[in-house]
C-alpha distance (Angstrom), angle and dihedral (degrees) to the residues before:
residue distance angle dihedral
M1 . . .
H2 3.79 . .
P3 3.84 111.7 .
F4 3.80 93.2 -124.0
D5 3.81 92.4 51.8
Q6 3.81 87.5 76.4
I7 3.82 94.7 53.6
L8 3.81 129.5 87.8
F9 3.81 116.2 -165.8
I10 3.81 120.5 -149.3
G11 3.81 125.3 -169.5
P12 3.81 145.9 98.0
H13 3.77 115.7 -40.2
H14 3.79 113.7 -79.5
K15 3.81 92.3 -156.2
N16 3.81 111.5 89.2
H17 3.79 87.3 -5.4
R18 3.80 123.5 -177.4
G19 3.75 103.5 -162.3
G20 3.77 148.1 43.9
I21 3.81 96.0 -90.5
G22 3.79 90.9 54.3
A23 3.80 89.5 50.4
V24 3.81 91.0 52.1
L25 3.80 92.2 48.4
E26 3.80 91.0 47.4
I27 3.80 89.3 59.1
Y28 3.81 90.8 44.7
S29 3.81 89.5 52.8
K30 3.81 91.1 54.7
N31 3.79 96.5 46.0
I32 3.82 105.8 33.0
R33 3.78 119.8 76.2
P34 2.92 122.5 -140.0
F35 3.79 96.2 22.5
H36 3.81 110.7 -168.8
F37 3.79 107.3 -170.2
I38 3.81 140.2 167.4
P39 3.83 117.3 -171.6
T40 3.81 117.9 -143.1
M41 3.81 98.3 -173.0
S42 3.80 132.6 36.4
Y43 3.85 103.4 -171.9
R44 3.82 97.1 -110.0
N45 3.80 134.0 115.9
K46 3.80 121.6 -49.7
F47 3.81 93.8 -108.7
Y48 3.81 91.6 55.6
E49 3.79 92.4 42.7
F50 3.81 91.6 58.9
F51 3.80 91.4 59.4
F52 3.80 92.1 39.6
F53 3.81 91.0 55.2
T54 3.80 91.2 46.3
G55 3.80 87.9 55.1
S56 3.80 89.7 48.1
L57 3.81 90.8 55.9
L58 3.82 91.0 50.4
K59 3.80 89.7 50.2
L60 3.82 90.5 47.4
N61 3.80 91.9 54.2
F62 3.81 92.5 45.8
T63 3.81 91.9 48.5
L64 3.80 94.4 49.3
L65 3.81 91.1 46.2
T66 3.80 95.4 49.8
K67 3.82 105.1 30.2
K68 3.77 104.8 63.5
N69 3.80 90.5 173.2
I70 3.84 91.0 73.4
K71 3.81 107.4 101.2
L72 3.80 103.3 157.9
I73 3.81 135.9 38.6
H74 3.81 115.9 -150.2
I75 3.81 105.2 -157.4
H76 3.81 117.9 -163.1
G77 3.79 111.8 -160.2
A78 3.77 146.7 163.6
K79 3.81 130.6 -174.2
D80 3.83 139.9 -63.5
G81 3.83 111.3 13.8
S82 3.78 91.1 10.3
V83 3.81 89.5 64.9
V84 3.81 91.0 54.7
R85 3.80 94.0 48.1
K86 3.79 94.5 45.2
A87 3.81 92.9 46.7
I88 3.81 88.5 57.6
V89 3.81 90.6 48.1
C90 3.80 90.3 48.2
F91 3.82 92.0 50.5
I92 3.80 92.8 51.9
A93 3.80 95.3 44.4
K94 3.80 97.1 41.2
K95 3.78 105.9 32.1
I96 3.80 101.1 32.9
Y97 3.82 103.2 30.8
S98 3.84 100.2 23.7
K99 3.80 94.0 -130.1
K100 3.78 123.3 159.6
I101 3.80 117.0 -110.4
V102 3.79 134.8 -143.0
Y103 3.81 111.6 -172.1
H104 3.80 113.6 -157.7
I105 3.83 112.7 -164.1
H106 3.80 114.3 -157.4
S107 3.81 103.6 167.2
G108 3.78 117.7 107.3
T109 3.82 90.5 -151.8
Y110 3.80 100.0 45.6
E111 3.81 91.9 117.1
E112 3.81 94.1 47.9
C113 3.81 92.0 48.3
Y114 3.80 91.4 48.8
K115 3.80 91.5 53.4
E116 3.82 94.9 45.2
R117 3.82 101.8 42.4
N118 3.81 128.9 85.4
S119 3.81 127.7 -90.8
L120 3.83 93.5 -93.0
Y121 3.79 91.6 56.4
K122 3.81 90.9 48.0
S123 3.81 89.9 50.0
L124 3.80 91.4 53.7
C125 3.81 90.9 49.6
R126 3.80 90.6 49.7
F127 3.80 91.2 48.1
L128 3.80 90.8 53.7
V129 3.78 96.7 45.7
N130 3.81 98.3 38.2
N131 3.80 92.8 50.1
S132 3.79 94.7 49.7
E133 3.78 123.4 97.9
A134 3.80 87.4 -148.2
V135 3.81 137.0 9.9
I136 3.80 117.7 -150.5
I137 3.80 116.6 -153.2
L138 3.79 134.5 -178.7
S139 3.79 99.0 -129.7
D140 3.79 138.4 28.1
K141 3.81 86.2 -129.1
W142 3.80 87.3 81.3
F143 3.80 97.3 60.8
G144 3.80 92.7 88.2
F145 3.80 92.9 48.8
L146 3.80 91.7 51.6
Q147 3.80 94.8 46.4
T148 3.81 92.5 48.1
N149 3.80 98.8 47.9
F150 3.81 106.8 27.5
R151 3.80 144.6 39.7
V152 3.78 96.6 -113.2
K153 3.80 118.3 -170.9
K154 3.79 94.9 -171.7
S155 3.80 133.8 -9.2
L156 3.76 130.0 -175.2
V157 3.77 141.3 167.8
L158 3.80 114.9 -115.9
K159 3.78 122.1 -175.0
N160 3.78 121.0 -127.5
P161 3.81 110.8 -113.5
V162 3.78 125.9 -120.9
E163 3.79 128.0 -165.6
K164 3.79 118.4 -106.9
R165 3.80 115.4 -117.3
V166 3.77 120.0 -144.1
D167 3.80 95.8 -149.5
G168 3.79 100.8 75.6
V169 3.79 117.0 -150.1
L170 3.79 111.7 -3.2
P171 3.82 111.5 -143.2
R172 3.79 124.3 -118.0
S173 3.79 110.2 -83.6
S174 3.81 94.0 -126.9
S175 3.78 134.8 -12.5
A176 3.80 89.8 -140.2
F177 3.80 98.9 49.1
T178 3.81 132.6 42.4
N179 3.79 124.7 -148.7
F180 3.80 117.7 -158.3
L181 3.80 122.9 -165.7
F182 3.80 130.8 -158.2
L183 3.81 121.4 -176.3
G184 3.78 122.7 176.2
K185 3.76 145.6 64.5
I186 3.79 110.5 -19.9
A187 3.79 98.2 -132.4
D188 3.79 139.8 117.3
H189 3.80 95.1 -101.1
K190 3.80 89.9 59.9
G191 3.80 89.8 59.2
I192 3.80 92.8 -128.3
F193 3.81 93.8 126.7
D194 3.81 89.8 50.2
L195 3.79 88.4 54.2
V196 3.80 94.6 47.4
Q197 3.82 90.1 48.5
L198 3.81 89.9 51.8
I199 3.80 91.4 50.6
S200 3.79 89.9 48.9
E201 3.81 92.1 52.1
E202 3.81 92.1 47.1
Q203 3.79 97.8 37.0
E204 3.79 95.9 120.2
K205 3.81 91.2 55.2
L206 3.82 94.8 41.7
R207 3.80 100.6 42.6
G208 3.79 111.4 113.9
K209 3.80 92.3 11.6
C210 3.79 105.3 73.5
K211 3.78 147.8 -0.6
L212 3.81 134.1 -152.9
F213 3.80 119.3 -142.9
V214 3.82 113.3 -159.4
G215 3.79 123.0 -161.8
G216 3.79 126.2 176.9
N217 3.78 147.3 76.3
D218 3.82 141.4 -97.2
E219 3.85 114.5 59.0
V220 3.79 94.7 29.6
E221 3.81 97.6 139.6
R222 3.80 91.2 51.2
L223 3.80 89.2 53.6
K224 3.79 93.5 47.6
N225 3.79 91.7 48.4
I226 3.81 92.2 52.5
I227 3.81 91.5 48.9
A228 3.80 90.2 51.6
E229 3.82 96.2 42.6
K230 3.80 93.6 48.3
N231 3.82 92.7 43.3
I232 3.81 92.9 -129.2
G233 3.80 100.0 131.7
D234 3.80 89.4 124.9
L235 3.82 90.0 55.2
V236 3.82 102.9 37.9
E237 3.80 125.3 36.5
Y238 3.79 127.3 -177.5
I239 3.81 108.7 -141.2
G240 3.81 99.6 -177.6
W241 3.78 127.9 -125.7
T242 3.79 103.8 -29.0
R243 3.79 122.7 -142.4
A244 3.80 135.1 -175.3
K245 3.82 106.9 -53.4
Q246 3.82 95.6 25.4
K247 3.79 92.8 48.8
D248 3.80 89.7 48.5
E249 3.79 91.1 52.4
H250 3.80 93.5 50.3
F251 3.79 94.1 47.6
R252 3.79 89.4 51.1
A253 3.80 92.4 48.6
C254 3.80 98.0 47.1
D255 3.79 126.8 87.9
Y256 3.81 97.5 -160.5
F257 3.77 133.9 16.6
I258 3.80 111.2 -140.9
L259 3.81 126.7 -160.4
P260 3.84 113.1 168.5
T261 3.80 91.9 -178.5
Y262 3.81 129.1 164.1
Y263 3.81 96.1 -150.8
E264 3.80 137.2 7.5
G265 3.77 145.6 156.5
M266 3.80 111.2 -144.5
P267 3.82 105.0 -36.6
M268 3.78 112.3 -138.3
T269 3.79 90.0 -157.1
I270 3.80 91.5 64.2
L271 3.80 91.2 50.7
E272 3.80 89.9 47.5
S273 3.80 89.7 51.3
F274 3.79 90.6 53.0
S275 3.81 90.6 49.7
Y276 3.82 87.7 59.8
G277 3.79 91.1 47.5
K278 3.80 91.6 -110.2
P279 3.82 121.0 144.2
V280 3.80 120.1 -131.4
I281 3.80 136.0 -136.3
S282 3.79 109.8 -156.0
T283 3.81 147.4 126.8
P284 3.84 131.1 -84.2
V285 3.82 96.4 -112.3
G286 3.81 130.2 126.2
S287 3.80 112.0 -14.2
I288 3.80 95.0 -25.0
P289 3.86 95.5 103.6
E290 3.81 88.5 55.8
I291 3.81 91.1 63.6
L292 3.80 105.4 21.3
K293 3.80 116.3 64.6
D294 3.78 119.2 -169.4
N295 3.83 113.0 -109.5
Y296 3.83 90.0 1.3
N297 3.81 109.0 76.5
G298 3.79 96.7 -7.1
F299 3.78 141.6 -36.6
L300 3.80 136.4 -72.5
F301 3.80 130.9 -150.3
E302 3.80 132.7 169.7
P303 3.83 117.0 -91.8
G304 3.79 111.3 -91.2
D305 3.82 94.6 10.9
M306 3.77 97.6 129.6
A307 3.80 93.3 169.7
A308 3.81 89.4 61.0
L309 3.80 92.2 44.2
K310 3.79 90.5 50.1
K311 3.81 89.8 54.5
L312 3.81 91.8 49.2
I313 3.79 93.8 49.1
T314 3.79 90.4 48.7
K315 3.80 90.4 47.0
V316 3.80 96.8 53.7
I317 3.80 92.9 42.7
E318 3.79 94.1 51.1
D319 3.80 97.5 40.7
P320 3.84 112.0 48.6
S321 3.82 89.5 167.0
L322 3.83 88.6 78.4
S323 3.77 92.1 66.5
P324 3.86 105.7 73.3
T325 3.82 95.4 56.0
L326 3.79 93.1 42.6
C327 3.82 90.0 49.9
K328 3.80 93.7 51.9
N329 3.79 91.4 48.3
A330 3.80 91.1 48.4
L331 3.79 91.5 53.3
Y332 3.79 91.5 47.0
K333 3.80 90.6 52.4
A334 3.80 90.7 51.9
S335 3.81 91.6 57.7
G336 3.81 90.6 73.6
F337 3.81 90.3 59.7
Y338 3.79 100.6 52.0
P339 3.83 114.2 131.6
E340 3.80 98.0 -109.2
A341 3.80 91.7 62.6
I342 3.81 92.5 49.4
T343 3.81 95.5 45.6
N344 3.80 90.7 51.8
E345 3.80 89.9 54.2
L346 3.80 89.8 49.7
K347 3.80 91.8 50.4
N348 3.79 90.6 53.1
L349 3.80 92.0 48.3
Y350 3.79 94.2 48.5
A351 3.80 92.4 46.9
E352 3.81 90.7 51.8
I353 3.82 92.7 50.7
I354 3.80 100.0 40.1
């Protein structure tokens, strides 16, 4: 029997996904065979999601009743509502069907949410972690948190995978003009409004030298209103929620990916940037410092430090000669995250548990 034939994956839908977990599961689905999967969220409104999740639970019960080969449930989760949904899944799989559990935590603020939420939320987190044969985390920084608050049987750091590109390093679009790209949730904690404010303040100096392309969801109207009010449409362009071909085109066209975020786990967008040979400008939060090295495959600055970000933007615009070395280093870093390396680690983990 193939090792993956005994595994059932649970998580948000990887088709038309709108988040990092969906991106991870999309790569899993392309590189793991067979890939047994039940989605628990479909990225629609809350009313629809209730019925969607109810259907997921029915499918989970049917699958575990009929597919006796399934030995282990690999649950991919985040924070807030995800904890509630995954605790229910864990209860059914563990307590009713006696399946083994791997709980894969993707949220960069899981620890903060655990500390801030009420006793019920904490109990659900403890139920998930304590009933798992292994807990997968995104950074070794979390080991202490897990050991202090839970009864952890096994914990390990597993890298997020990124698809391998066949192009090699893609050259800078133009030595005289710099394209920046931001992809992600359009919200304050991602730092995107800080960045747009900085561009607005420096528009006279930046005009004709660079452009920021912004893709994502959430506070879209707020972003559009700022662009219009500040008259910076030639400097900042909203490109919508990018998928497949469109995302590929924007990664190829950009010179730097920029993520001025205040907190993260392991951002898939940074790994994707590296896979295109594109350097990154970001902050040393979450697992980012483990993959992004200052002056090696990009640049780091402290969250909210707009003076530092201004210097970095000016630096990369005025010195195109930085780009080739940064691009090569970015591509090299991506090679450690290709799917074959991740699937081999998963095989070893599953074999040890089963």
